[in-house]
C-alpha positions as CSV (number, residue, x, y, z in Angstrom):
1,M,-28.3,12.3,14.6
2,I,-29.2,15.7,13.2
3,I,-26.2,17.1,11.4
4,P,-25.9,20.9,11.6
5,R,-25.3,23.0,8.5
6,L,-21.6,23.8,8.6
7,S,-19.5,26.1,6.4
8,V,-16.9,23.3,6.0
9,D,-17.5,19.9,4.3
10,Y,-16.7,17.8,7.4
11,E,-17.2,14.5,5.4
12,L,-14.6,15.5,2.8
13,V,-12.2,16.9,5.5
14,L,-12.5,13.7,7.6
15,E,-12.1,11.4,4.6
16,K,-8.9,13.2,3.6
17,V,-7.5,13.2,7.1
18,I,-8.3,9.5,7.5
19,R,-6.4,8.7,4.2
20,K,-3.5,11.0,4.9
21,Y,-2.8,9.6,8.4
22,N,-4.1,6.1,7.8
23,L,-6.6,6.4,10.7
24,K,-9.1,3.8,11.9
25,L,-11.8,6.0,13.5
26,P,-15.1,4.8,14.9
27,A,-18.0,4.9,12.4
28,K,-20.5,6.5,14.7
29,I,-20.3,10.3,15.1
30,I,-22.2,11.8,18.0
31,R,-21.2,15.5,17.7
32,I,-19.7,17.8,15.2
33,S,-18.7,21.4,15.7
34,Y,-16.9,23.9,13.5
35,D,-15.4,27.2,14.6
36,D,-15.5,29.5,11.5
37,R,-13.3,32.1,13.0
38,D,-10.5,29.8,14.0
39,D,-11.1,27.1,11.3
40,I,-11.3,24.3,13.8
41,L,-13.4,21.1,13.2
42,E,-14.1,18.9,16.2
43,I,-15.7,15.5,15.8
44,D,-16.8,13.4,18.8
45,F,-17.3,9.6,18.5
46,S,-18.2,9.0,22.1
47,I,-19.1,10.9,25.3
48,G,-16.5,10.7,27.9
49,E,-13.4,12.3,29.5
50,V,-10.4,12.8,27.3
51,E,-7.6,11.0,29.1
52,Y,-4.9,12.0,26.7
53,S,-4.4,13.5,23.2
54,D,-2.1,12.5,20.5
55,P,-1.0,15.1,17.9
56,I,-0.5,12.9,14.9
57,G,0.2,15.7,12.4
58,E,0.2,19.4,12.0
59,G,-3.0,20.5,13.6
60,I,-4.5,17.0,13.8
61,I,-5.2,15.8,17.4
62,V,-6.7,12.5,18.2
63,E,-8.4,12.2,21.6
64,Y,-8.5,9.0,23.7
65,D,-10.4,7.8,26.8
66,A,-8.8,6.0,29.7
67,N,-9.2,2.7,27.9
68,G,-7.3,3.9,24.9
69,N,-10.4,4.2,22.7
70,I,-10.6,7.1,20.2
71,I,-13.3,9.4,21.4
72,G,-12.7,12.4,19.2
73,I,-10.5,14.2,16.7
74,V,-9.7,17.9,16.4
75,I,-8.6,19.3,13.0
76,E,-7.1,22.7,13.0
77,K,-7.1,24.7,9.7
78,A,-9.8,22.2,8.5
79,T,-10.4,24.0,5.2
80,R,-7.0,23.1,3.9
81,F,-8.4,19.6,3.4
82,Q,-11.3,20.7,1.1
């Protein structure tokens, strides 16, 4: 995977979110996007339809497929974790 140059340290943000919320996320990342204007980091672990989302903390949303597998995470105000 080619990782785009982002204005947020996604690895640091993700590591802090994982520790804070005791998450077990898939190891393989297939897509990363960051919206500078709204400070939203989106990380996809799988391609598929989001069946449901679970807000696990302020501005932290975990996305699941129909089988209950985590396929993505959305982190609002991502820079607060840097």
